[in-house]
N, CA, C and O atoms as a Tinker XYZ file with bonds, in Angstrom:
   436  protein
     1  N      0.717000   -1.383000    0.222000    73     2
     2  CA    -0.050000   -0.216000   -0.050000    64     1     3
     3  C      0.819000    1.077000   -0.134000    63     2     4     5
     4  O      0.434000    1.999000   -0.853000    81     3
     5  N      1.841000    1.163000    0.492000    73     3     6
     6  CA     2.638000    2.329000    0.901000    64     5     7
     7  C      3.481000    2.355000   -0.361000    63     6     8     9
     8  O      4.123000    3.405000   -0.387000    81     7
     9  N      3.672000    1.731000   -1.218000    73     7    10
    10  CA     4.342000    1.725000   -2.337000    64     9    11
    11  C      3.712000    2.651000   -3.298000    63    10    12    13
    12  O      4.100000    3.693000   -3.826000    81    11
    13  N      2.373000    1.803000   -3.385000    73    11    14
    14  CA     1.277000    2.541000   -4.337000    64    13    15
    15  C      1.068000    4.008000   -3.950000    63    14    16    17
    16  O      0.976000    4.716000   -4.953000    81    15
    17  N      0.970000    4.651000   -2.834000    73    15    18
    18  CA     0.803000    5.613000   -2.815000    64    17    19
    19  C      2.270000    6.609000   -2.683000    63    18    20    21
    20  O      2.145000    7.831000   -2.764000    81    19
    21  N      3.466000    6.065000   -2.504000    73    19    22
    22  CA     4.396000    6.740000   -3.122000    64    21    23
    23  C      4.659000    6.716000   -4.525000    63    22    24    25
    24  O      5.065000    7.754000   -5.046000    81    23
    25  N      4.467000    5.554000   -5.312000    73    23    26
    26  CA     4.285000    5.839000   -6.894000    64    25    27
    27  C      3.180000    6.427000   -6.991000    63    26    28    29
    28  O      3.768000    7.319000   -7.602000    81    27
    29  N      2.030000    6.820000   -6.972000    73    27    30
    30  CA     1.472000    7.657000   -7.440000    64    29    31
    31  C      1.466000    9.157000   -6.663000    63    30    32    33
    32  O      0.578000    9.944000   -6.989000    81    31
    33  N      2.276000    9.489000   -5.819000    73    31    34
    34  CA     3.093000   10.862000   -5.502000    64    33    35
    35  C      4.039000   11.015000   -6.380000    63    34    36    37
    36  O      4.327000   12.138000   -6.793000    81    35
    37  N      4.657000    9.921000   -6.793000    73    35    38
    38  CA     5.728000   10.008000   -7.859000    64    37    39
    39  C      5.247000   10.332000   -9.518000    63    38    40    41
    40  O      5.954000   10.797000  -10.412000    81    39
    41  N      4.264000   10.050000   -9.564000    73    39    42
    42  CA     3.497000   10.209000  -11.133000    64    41    43
    43  C      2.772000   11.700000  -11.073000    63    42    44    45
    44  O      3.006000   12.420000  -12.045000    81    43
    45  N      2.047000   12.156000  -10.196000    73    43    46
    46  CA     1.591000   13.464000  -10.020000    64    45    47
    47  C      3.008000   14.285000  -10.209000    63    46    48    49
    48  O      3.223000   14.864000  -11.273000    81    47
    49  N      3.886000   14.309000   -9.224000    73    47    50
    50  CA     5.035000   15.065000   -9.180000    64    49    51
    51  C      5.796000   15.756000  -10.678000    63    50    52    53
    52  O      6.201000   16.879000  -10.980000    81    51
    53  N      5.730000   14.425000  -11.382000    73    51    54
    54  CA     6.546000   13.688000  -12.465000    64    53    55
    55  C      5.560000   15.034000  -13.773000    63    54    56    57
    56  O      6.074000   15.915000  -14.462000    81    55
    57  N      4.242000   14.684000  -13.660000    73    55    58
    58  CA     3.387000   15.170000  -14.591000    64    57    59
    59  C      3.166000   16.512000  -14.233000    63    58    60    61
    60  O      3.005000   17.247000  -15.208000    81    59
    61  N      3.112000   17.021000  -13.203000    73    59    62
    62  CA     3.056000   18.351000  -12.675000    64    61    63
    63  C      4.474000   19.227000  -13.055000    63    62    64    65
    64  O      4.402000   20.428000  -13.317000    81    63
    65  N      5.577000   18.598000  -13.055000    73    63    66
    66  CA     6.567000   19.668000  -13.478000    64    65    67
    67  C      7.024000   19.483000  -14.848000    63    66    68    69
    68  O      7.662000   20.356000  -15.436000    81    67
    69  N      6.765000   18.554000  -15.280000    73    67    70
    70  CA     7.260000   18.293000  -16.545000    64    69    71
    71  C      6.927000   19.374000  -17.960000    63    70    72    73
    72  O      7.660000   19.604000  -18.922000    81    71
    73  N      5.879000   19.776000  -17.728000    73    71    74
    74  CA     5.342000   21.179000  -18.626000    64    73    75
    75  C      6.634000   21.972000  -18.656000    63    74    76    77
    76  O      7.104000   22.489000  -19.669000    81    75
    77  N      7.292000   22.025000  -17.129000    73    75    78
    78  CA     8.196000   23.805000  -17.574000    64    77    79
    79  C      9.476000   22.824000  -17.980000    63    78    80    81
    80  O      9.980000   23.319000  -18.988000    81    79
    81  N     10.183000   21.646000  -17.595000    73    79    82
    82  CA    11.149000   20.948000  -18.513000    64    81    83
    83  C     11.017000   20.746000  -19.750000    63    82    84    85
    84  O     12.022000   20.526000  -20.426000    81    83
    85  N      9.844000   20.774000  -20.280000    73    83    86
    86  CA     9.734000   20.315000  -21.734000    64    85    87
    87  C     10.283000   21.174000  -23.037000    63    86    88    89
    88  O     10.733000   20.889000  -24.147000    81    87
    89  N      9.938000   22.646000  -22.133000    73    87    90
    90  CA    10.462000   23.298000  -23.190000    64    89    91
    91  C     12.018000   23.524000  -23.613000    63    90    92    93
    92  O     12.353000   23.777000  -24.770000    81    91
    93  N     12.807000   23.417000  -22.665000    73    91    94
    94  CA    14.555000   23.339000  -22.467000    64    93    95
    95  C     14.955000   22.497000  -23.514000    63    94    96    97
    96  O     15.718000   22.783000  -24.437000    81    95
    97  N     14.253000   21.205000  -23.254000    73    95    98
    98  CA    14.470000   20.089000  -23.749000    64    97    99
    99  C     14.237000   20.179000  -25.179000    63    98   100   101
   100  O     15.062000   19.954000  -26.065000    81    99
   101  N     13.313000   20.449000  -25.278000    73    99   102
   102  CA    12.532000   20.611000  -26.768000    64   101   103
   103  C     13.244000   21.522000  -27.654000    63   102   104   105
   104  O     13.570000   21.219000  -28.801000    81   103
   105  N     13.505000   22.773000  -27.037000    73   103   106
   106  CA    14.592000   23.828000  -27.721000    64   105   107
   107  C     15.975000   23.106000  -28.065000    63   106   108   109
   108  O     16.476000   23.224000  -29.184000    81   107
   109  N     16.520000   22.413000  -27.133000    73   107   110
   110  CA    17.699000   21.816000  -27.133000    64   109   111
   111  C     17.742000   20.198000  -28.267000    63   110   112   113
   112  O     18.746000   19.767000  -28.835000    81   111
   113  N     16.663000   19.733000  -28.300000    73   111   114
   114  CA    16.216000   19.056000  -29.659000    64   113   115
   115  C     16.436000   19.625000  -30.713000    63   114   116   117
   116  O     17.208000   19.208000  -31.577000    81   115
   117  N     15.964000   20.364000  -30.753000    73   115   118
   118  CA    15.565000   21.157000  -32.082000    64   117   119
   119  C     16.584000   21.865000  -32.791000    63   118   120   121
   120  O     16.669000   22.058000  -34.004000    81   119
   121  N     17.895000   22.485000  -31.206000    73   119   122
   122  CA    19.065000   22.436000  -31.862000    64   121   123
   123  C     20.180000   21.532000  -32.470000    63   122   124   125
   124  O     21.148000   21.763000  -33.196000    81   123
   125  N     19.704000   20.498000  -31.933000    73   123   126
   126  CA    20.683000   19.291000  -31.670000    64   125   127
   127  C     19.975000   18.781000  -33.681000    63   126   128   129
   128  O     20.773000   18.520000  -34.581000    81   127
   129  N     19.085000   18.775000  -33.798000    73   127   130
   130  CA    18.454000   18.010000  -35.035000    64   129   131
   131  C     19.310000   19.219000  -36.628000    63   130   132   133
   132  O     19.904000   18.988000  -37.682000    81   131
   133  N     18.900000   20.313000  -35.948000    73   131   134
   134  CA    19.443000   21.237000  -37.068000    64   133   135
   135  C     20.929000   21.149000  -37.125000    63   134   136   137
   136  O     21.400000   21.064000  -38.259000    81   135
   137  N     21.919000   21.154000  -35.927000    73   135   138
   138  CA    23.176000   21.058000  -36.296000    64   137   139
   139  C     23.256000   19.681000  -37.352000    63   138   140   141
   140  O     23.683000   19.761000  -38.504000    81   139
   141  N     22.697000   18.262000  -36.640000    73   139   142
   142  CA    22.963000   17.094000  -37.395000    64   141   143
   143  C     22.972000   17.184000  -39.016000    63   142   144   145
   144  O     23.786000   16.743000  -39.828000    81   143
   145  N     21.569000   18.036000  -39.217000    73   143   146
   146  CA    21.001000   17.965000  -40.751000    64   145   147
   147  C     21.934000   19.203000  -41.189000    63   146   148   149
   148  O     22.055000   19.256000  -42.413000    81   147
   149  N     22.425000   19.922000  -40.690000    73   147   150
   150  CA    23.468000   20.823000  -41.549000    64   149   151
   151  C     24.770000   20.193000  -41.652000    63   150   152   153
   152  O     25.407000   20.431000  -42.678000    81   151
   153  N     25.337000   19.347000  -40.678000    73   151   154
   154  CA    26.188000   18.057000  -40.997000    64   153   155
   155  C     26.164000   17.125000  -41.746000    63   154   156   157
   156  O     27.215000   16.523000  -41.963000    81   155
   157  N     24.792000   16.672000  -42.452000    73   155   158
   158  CA    24.445000   15.749000  -43.536000    64   157   159
   159  C     24.947000   14.597000  -42.318000    63   158   160   161
   160  O     26.053000   14.139000  -42.604000    81   159
   161  N     24.490000   14.153000  -41.297000    73   159   162
   162  CA    24.882000   12.884000  -40.432000    64   161   163
   163  C     23.421000   11.895000  -40.591000    63   162   164   165
   164  O     22.228000   12.187000  -40.677000    81   163
   165  N     24.051000   10.817000  -40.583000    73   163   166
   166  CA    23.283000    9.572000  -40.890000    64   165   167
   167  C     23.807000    8.388000  -39.934000    63   166   168   169
   168  O     24.926000    8.230000  -39.447000    81   167
   169  N     22.647000    7.608000  -39.821000    73   167   170
   170  CA    23.038000    6.491000  -39.141000    64   169   171
   171  C     23.608000    6.384000  -37.881000    63   170   172   173
   172  O     22.919000    6.848000  -36.973000    81   171
   173  N     24.919000    5.792000  -37.506000    73   171   174
   174  CA    25.543000    5.793000  -36.248000    64   173   175
   175  C     25.874000    6.970000  -35.952000    63   174   176   177
   176  O     25.585000    7.418000  -34.843000    81   175
   177  N     26.633000    7.811000  -36.997000    73   175   178
   178  CA    27.333000    9.078000  -36.583000    64   177   179
   179  C     26.163000   10.110000  -36.156000    63   178   180   181
   180  O     26.338000   11.115000  -35.467000    81   179
   181  N     24.814000    9.622000  -36.751000    73   179   182
   182  CA    23.814000   11.026000  -35.949000    64   181   183
   183  C     23.571000   10.627000  -34.863000    63   182   184   185
   184  O     23.396000   11.424000  -33.941000    81   183
   185  N     23.479000    8.982000  -34.644000    73   183   186
   186  CA    23.215000    8.773000  -32.952000    64   185   187
   187  C     23.772000    9.169000  -32.386000    63   186   188   189
   188  O     23.254000    9.686000  -31.395000    81   187
   189  N     25.492000    9.265000  -32.572000    73   187   190
   190  CA    26.589000    9.392000  -31.552000    64   189   191
   191  C     26.278000   10.844000  -31.281000    63   190   192   193
   192  O     25.967000   11.198000  -30.144000    81   191
   193  N     26.350000   11.698000  -32.283000    73   191   194
   194  CA    26.008000   13.099000  -32.229000    64   193   195
   195  C     25.044000   13.366000  -31.133000    63   194   196   197
   196  O     25.375000   13.782000  -30.023000    81   195
   197  N     23.511000   13.031000  -31.610000    73   195   198
   198  CA    23.045000   13.241000  -30.843000    64   197   199
   199  C     22.839000   13.246000  -29.295000    63   198   200   201
   200  O     22.237000   14.007000  -28.538000    81   199
   201  N     23.503000   12.207000  -29.129000    73   199   202
   202  CA    23.511000   11.375000  -27.933000    64   201   203
   203  C     24.455000   12.641000  -26.876000    63   202   204   205
   204  O     24.332000   13.270000  -25.826000    81   203
   205  N     25.355000   12.456000  -27.950000    73   203   206
   206  CA    26.603000   13.842000  -27.016000    64   205   207
   207  C     25.929000   15.264000  -27.043000    63   206   208   209
   208  O     26.160000   16.075000  -26.146000    81   207
   209  N     24.730000   15.664000  -28.549000    73   207   210
   210  CA    24.368000   16.891000  -28.095000    64   209   211
   211  C     23.522000   17.454000  -27.154000    63   210   212   213
   212  O     23.365000   18.578000  -26.676000    81   211
   213  N     22.828000   15.944000  -26.970000    73   211   214
   214  CA    21.603000   16.269000  -25.609000    64   213   215
   215  C     22.101000   16.141000  -24.123000    63   214   216   217
   216  O     21.396000   16.001000  -23.123000    81   215
   217  N     23.405000   16.215000  -24.196000    73   215   218
   218  CA    24.351000   16.414000  -22.774000    64   217   219
   219  C     23.605000   17.557000  -22.236000    63   218   220   221
   220  O     23.058000   18.342000  -23.011000    81   219
   221  N     23.555000   17.677000  -21.212000    73   219   222
   222  CA    23.702000   19.160000  -20.244000    64   221   223
   223  C     24.746000   20.067000  -20.406000    63   222   224   225
   224  O     24.579000   21.255000  -20.127000    81   223
   225  N     26.068000   19.531000  -20.932000    73   223   226
   226  CA    27.230000   20.618000  -21.037000    64   225   227
   227  C     27.637000   20.667000  -22.932000    63   226   228   229
   228  O     28.436000   21.389000  -23.529000    81   227
   229  N     27.024000   19.951000  -23.276000    73   227   230
   230  CA    26.928000   20.562000  -24.645000    64   229   231
   231  C     26.705000   21.939000  -25.087000    63   230   232   233
   232  O     25.940000   22.348000  -24.214000    81   231
   233  N     26.894000   22.899000  -25.890000    73   231   234
   234  CA    26.792000   24.163000  -25.946000    64   233   235
   235  C     26.757000   24.194000  -27.769000    63   234   236   237
   236  O     27.606000   24.016000  -28.643000    81   235
   237  N     25.213000   24.538000  -27.753000    73   235   238
   238  CA    24.782000   24.408000  -29.673000    64   237   239
   239  C     25.510000   25.579000  -30.530000    63   238   240   241
   240  O     25.424000   26.679000  -29.984000    81   239
   241  N     26.067000   25.565000  -31.511000    73   239   242
   242  CA    26.592000   26.422000  -32.402000    64   241   243
   243  C     25.631000   27.280000  -32.410000    63   242   244   245
   244  O     26.041000   28.375000  -32.025000    81   243
   245  N     24.768000   27.275000  -32.619000    73   243   246
   246  CA    24.033000   28.565000  -32.435000    64   245   247
   247  C     24.172000   29.526000  -31.016000    63   246   248   249
   248  O     24.578000   30.682000  -31.137000    81   247
   249  N     23.852000   29.040000  -29.814000    73   247   250
   250  CA    23.853000   29.115000  -28.695000    64   249   251
   251  C     25.206000   29.442000  -28.838000    63   250   252   253
   252  O     25.188000   30.672000  -28.876000    81   251
   253  N     26.363000   29.078000  -28.941000    73   251   254
   254  CA    27.921000   30.047000  -28.817000    64   253   255
   255  C     28.211000   30.953000  -29.496000    63   254   256   257
   256  O     29.318000   31.431000  -29.252000    81   255
   257  N     27.425000   31.584000  -30.593000    73   255   258
   258  CA    27.379000   32.509000  -31.388000    64   257   259
   259  C     26.704000   33.682000  -30.665000    63   258   260   261
   260  O     27.216000   34.800000  -30.726000    81   259
   261  N     25.506000   33.449000  -29.943000    73   259   262
   262  CA    24.636000   34.173000  -29.116000    64   261   263
   263  C     25.860000   34.876000  -28.070000    63   262   264   265
   264  O     26.349000   35.871000  -28.605000    81   263
   265  N     26.234000   34.682000  -27.205000    73   263   266
   266  CA    26.707000   35.186000  -26.015000    64   265   267
   267  C     27.525000   36.772000  -26.416000    63   266   268   269
   268  O     27.391000   37.874000  -25.884000    81   267
   269  N     28.463000   36.295000  -27.661000    73   267   270
   270  CA    29.318000   37.515000  -27.844000    64   269   271
   271  C     27.964000   38.746000  -28.333000    63   270   272   273
   272  O     28.273000   39.931000  -28.204000    81   271
   273  N     27.258000   38.588000  -28.597000    73   271   274
   274  CA    26.225000   39.378000  -29.051000    64   273   275
   275  C     25.133000   40.115000  -28.155000    63   274   276   277
   276  O     24.720000   41.271000  -28.247000    81   275
   277  N     24.842000   39.265000  -27.403000    73   275   278
   278  CA    23.590000   39.380000  -26.470000    64   277   279
   279  C     23.854000   40.595000  -25.160000    63   278   280   281
   280  O     23.109000   41.427000  -24.643000    81   279
   281  N     25.302000   40.212000  -24.945000    73   279   282
   282  CA    25.281000   41.629000  -23.699000    64   281   283
   283  C     25.128000   42.771000  -24.287000    63   282   284   285
   284  O     24.755000   43.736000  -23.619000    81   283
   285  N     25.409000   42.901000  -25.781000    73   283   286
   286  CA    25.341000   44.382000  -25.991000    64   285   287
   287  C     23.713000   44.814000  -25.932000    63   286   288   289
   288  O     23.347000   45.989000  -25.892000    81   287
   289  N     22.865000   43.742000  -25.933000    73   287   290
   290  CA    21.591000   43.960000  -26.394000    64   289   291
   291  C     20.623000   44.215000  -25.055000    63   290   292   293
   292  O     19.626000   43.544000  -24.786000    81   291
   293  N     21.210000   45.476000  -24.180000    73   291   294
   294  CA    20.654000   45.943000  -22.614000    64   293   295
   295  C     18.998000   45.472000  -22.651000    63   294   296   297
   296  O     18.263000   45.338000  -23.630000    81   295
   297  N     18.747000   45.302000  -21.378000    73   295   298
   298  CA    17.058000   45.198000  -21.163000    64   297   299
   299  C     16.619000   43.998000  -21.744000    63   298   300   301
   300  O     15.481000   44.108000  -22.200000    81   299
   301  N     17.077000   42.997000  -21.873000    73   299   302
   302  CA    16.309000   41.597000  -22.051000    64   301   303
   303  C     15.675000   41.528000  -20.963000    63   302   304   305
   304  O     15.593000   42.167000  -19.914000    81   303
   305  N     14.961000   40.035000  -21.721000    73   303   306
   306  CA    14.573000   39.255000  -20.322000    64   305   307
   307  C     15.549000   38.833000  -19.188000    63   306   308   309
   308  O     16.764000   38.821000  -19.383000    81   307
   309  N     14.946000   38.461000  -17.903000    73   307   310
   310  CA    15.631000   37.850000  -17.016000    64   309   311
   311  C     16.354000   36.467000  -17.350000    63   310   312   313
   312  O     17.429000   36.119000  -16.861000    81   311
   313  N     15.461000   35.603000  -18.421000    73   311   314
   314  CA    15.774000   34.466000  -19.156000    64   313   315
   315  C     16.800000   34.851000  -19.929000    63   314   316   317
   316  O     17.819000   34.174000  -19.793000    81   315
   317  N     16.836000   35.701000  -20.672000    73   315   318
   318  CA    18.030000   35.750000  -21.889000    64   317   319
   319  C     19.284000   36.130000  -21.047000    63   318   320   321
   320  O     20.303000   35.669000  -21.561000    81   319
   321  N     19.509000   36.831000  -19.910000    73   319   322
   322  CA    20.590000   37.737000  -19.155000    64   321   323
   323  C     21.321000   36.403000  -18.335000    63   322   324   325
   324  O     22.528000   36.343000  -18.105000    81   323
   325  N     20.237000   35.268000  -17.915000    73   323   326
   326  CA    20.965000   34.342000  -17.168000    64   325   327
   327  C     21.259000   33.302000  -18.694000    63   326   328   329
   328  O     22.205000   32.518000  -18.620000    81   327
   329  N     20.618000   33.329000  -19.725000    73   327   330
   330  CA    21.632000   32.153000  -20.425000    64   329   331
   331  C     23.005000   33.099000  -20.814000    63   330   332   333
   332  O     24.146000   32.637000  -20.819000    81   331
   333  N     22.695000   34.381000  -21.107000    73   331   334
   334  CA    24.007000   34.855000  -21.545000    64   333   335
   335  C     25.102000   34.782000  -20.784000    63   334   336   337
   336  O     26.226000   34.571000  -21.239000    81   335
   337  N     24.717000   35.028000  -19.062000    73   335   338
   338  CA    25.832000   35.164000  -18.503000    64   337   339
   339  C     26.548000   33.629000  -18.002000    63   338   340   341
   340  O     27.692000   33.427000  -17.594000    81   339
   341  N     25.500000   32.733000  -18.187000    73   339   342
   342  CA    26.013000   31.386000  -17.791000    64   341   343
   343  C     26.860000   30.843000  -18.894000    63   342   344   345
   344  O     27.977000   30.382000  -18.660000    81   343
   345  N     26.257000   30.898000  -20.300000    73   343   346
   346  CA    27.397000   30.756000  -21.643000    64   345   347
   347  C     28.864000   31.419000  -21.267000    63   346   348   349
   348  O     29.900000   30.754000  -21.258000    81   347
   349  N     28.796000   32.841000  -20.957000    73   347   350
   350  CA    30.127000   33.095000  -20.997000    64   349   351
   351  C     30.943000   33.085000  -19.305000    63   350   352   353
   352  O     32.132000   33.353000  -19.132000    81   351
   353  N     30.101000   32.766000  -18.365000    73   351   354
   354  CA    30.905000   31.742000  -17.188000    64   353   355
   355  C     31.461000   30.393000  -17.782000    63   354   356   357
   356  O     32.487000   29.753000  -17.548000    81   355
   357  N     30.632000   30.242000  -18.450000    73   355   358
   358  CA    31.222000   28.624000  -19.017000    64   357   359
   359  C     32.260000   28.761000  -20.211000    63   358   360   361
   360  O     32.913000   27.760000  -20.503000    81   359
   361  N     32.422000   29.757000  -20.810000    73   359   362
   362  CA    33.837000   29.816000  -21.616000    64   361   363
   363  C     34.991000   30.243000  -20.961000    63   362   364   365
   364  O     36.151000   29.965000  -21.265000    81   363
   365  N     34.624000   30.887000  -20.106000    73   363   366
   366  CA    35.880000   31.461000  -19.313000    64   365   367
   367  C     36.063000   30.373000  -18.120000    63   366   368   369
   368  O     36.962000   30.655000  -17.328000    81   367
   369  N     35.530000   29.478000  -17.935000    73   367   370
   370  CA    35.702000   27.955000  -17.036000    64   369   371
   371  C     35.272000   28.548000  -15.956000    63   370   372   373
   372  O     35.634000   27.731000  -15.109000    81   371
   373  N     34.716000   29.455000  -15.341000    73   371   374
   374  CA    34.508000   29.716000  -14.057000    64   373   375
   375  C     33.634000   28.546000  -13.060000    63   374   376   377
   376  O     32.619000   27.892000  -13.300000    81   375
   377  N     34.490000   28.615000  -11.899000    73   375   378
   378  CA    33.986000   27.620000  -11.027000    64   377   379
   379  C     33.503000   28.197000   -9.475000    63   378   380   381
   380  O     33.431000   29.417000   -9.334000    81   379
   381  N     33.224000   27.430000   -8.491000    73   379   382
   382  CA    32.765000   27.898000   -7.421000    64   381   383
   383  C     32.457000   29.689000   -7.190000    63   382   384   385
   384  O     31.893000   30.447000   -7.979000    81   383
   385  N     32.972000   29.964000   -6.006000    73   383   386
   386  CA    33.000000   31.518000   -5.809000    64   385   387
   387  C     32.873000   32.102000   -7.006000    63   386   388   389
   388  O     31.794000   32.515000   -7.429000    81   387
   389  N     33.931000   32.174000   -7.611000    73   387   390
   390  CA    34.485000   32.872000   -8.528000    64   389   391
   391  C     33.105000   33.207000   -9.404000    63   390   392   393
   392  O     32.657000   34.351000   -9.331000    81   391
   393  N     32.522000   32.350000  -10.118000    73   391   394
   394  CA    31.442000   32.002000  -10.429000    64   393   395
   395  C     30.091000   32.352000  -10.363000    63   394   396   397
   396  O     29.384000   32.598000  -11.340000    81   395
   397  N     29.669000   32.371000   -8.930000    73   395   398
   398  CA    29.094000   32.966000   -7.895000    64   397   399
   399  C     28.915000   34.970000   -8.245000    63   398   400   401
   400  O     28.023000   35.791000   -8.458000    81   399
   401  N     30.366000   34.914000   -8.111000    73   399   402
   402  CA    30.599000   36.491000   -8.157000    64   401   403
   403  C     30.353000   36.959000   -9.487000    63   402   404   405
   404  O     29.586000   37.907000   -9.656000    81   403
   405  N     30.951000   36.365000  -10.498000    73   403   406
   406  CA    30.501000   36.984000  -12.002000    64   405   407
   407  C     29.096000   36.888000  -12.240000    63   406   408   409
   408  O     28.464000   37.903000  -12.532000    81   407
   409  N     28.497000   35.679000  -12.135000    73   407   410
   410  CA    26.947000   35.794000  -12.244000    64   409   411
   411  C     26.100000   36.766000  -11.825000    63   410   412   413
   412  O     25.162000   37.242000  -12.464000    81   411
   413  N     26.527000   37.094000  -10.534000    73   411   414
   414  CA    25.873000   38.027000   -9.179000    64   413   415
   415  C     25.733000   39.397000  -10.245000    63   414   416   417
   416  O     24.714000   40.017000  -10.551000    81   415
   417  N     27.366000   39.645000  -10.744000    73   415   418
   418  CA    27.816000   41.346000  -11.648000    64   417   419
   419  C     27.029000   40.782000  -13.227000    63   418   420   421
   420  O     26.723000   41.586000  -14.108000    81   419
   421  N     26.892000   39.902000  -13.294000    73   419   422
   422  CA    26.637000   39.948000  -15.047000    64   421   423
   423  C     25.021000   40.123000  -15.076000    63   422   424   425
   424  O     24.394000   40.808000  -15.884000    81   423
   425  N     24.501000   39.361000  -14.028000    73   423   426
   426  CA    23.163000   39.624000  -14.124000    64   425   427
   427  C     22.426000   40.893000  -13.475000    63   426   428   429
   428  O     21.251000   41.161000  -13.727000    81   427
   429  N     23.237000   41.647000  -12.613000    73   427   430
   430  CA    22.944000   43.169000  -12.528000    64   429   431
   431  C     23.135000   44.211000  -13.320000    63   430   432   433
   432  O     22.824000   45.361000  -13.008000    81   431
   433  N     23.812000   43.778000  -14.709000    73   431   434
   434  CA    23.722000   44.708000  -15.868000    64   433   435
   435  C     22.660000   44.854000  -16.676000    63   434   436
   436  O     22.699000   45.657000  -17.607000    81   435
């Protein structure tokens, strides 16, 4: 009985939270598909690329070009600022307190 209740709670949590995560993952999938298509990948090469591309630390080519232009565009949404600052911190390989300080300053701009 306890297992059934726990399973039901887990199911509800997944259903409620899935729309929030679906957009980011959906956008990443679109970007990966576009890169694979532009590289004319097929078969095992495409599978391998998609697996690598969908991982959290992979930066899409379109996203890699955006951080250089995005900081100049002041007044963007908070989400846009967060993406830009994260990408910039990643390119600078910042970790720990240095990253926190950088993100704090970057998001104030």
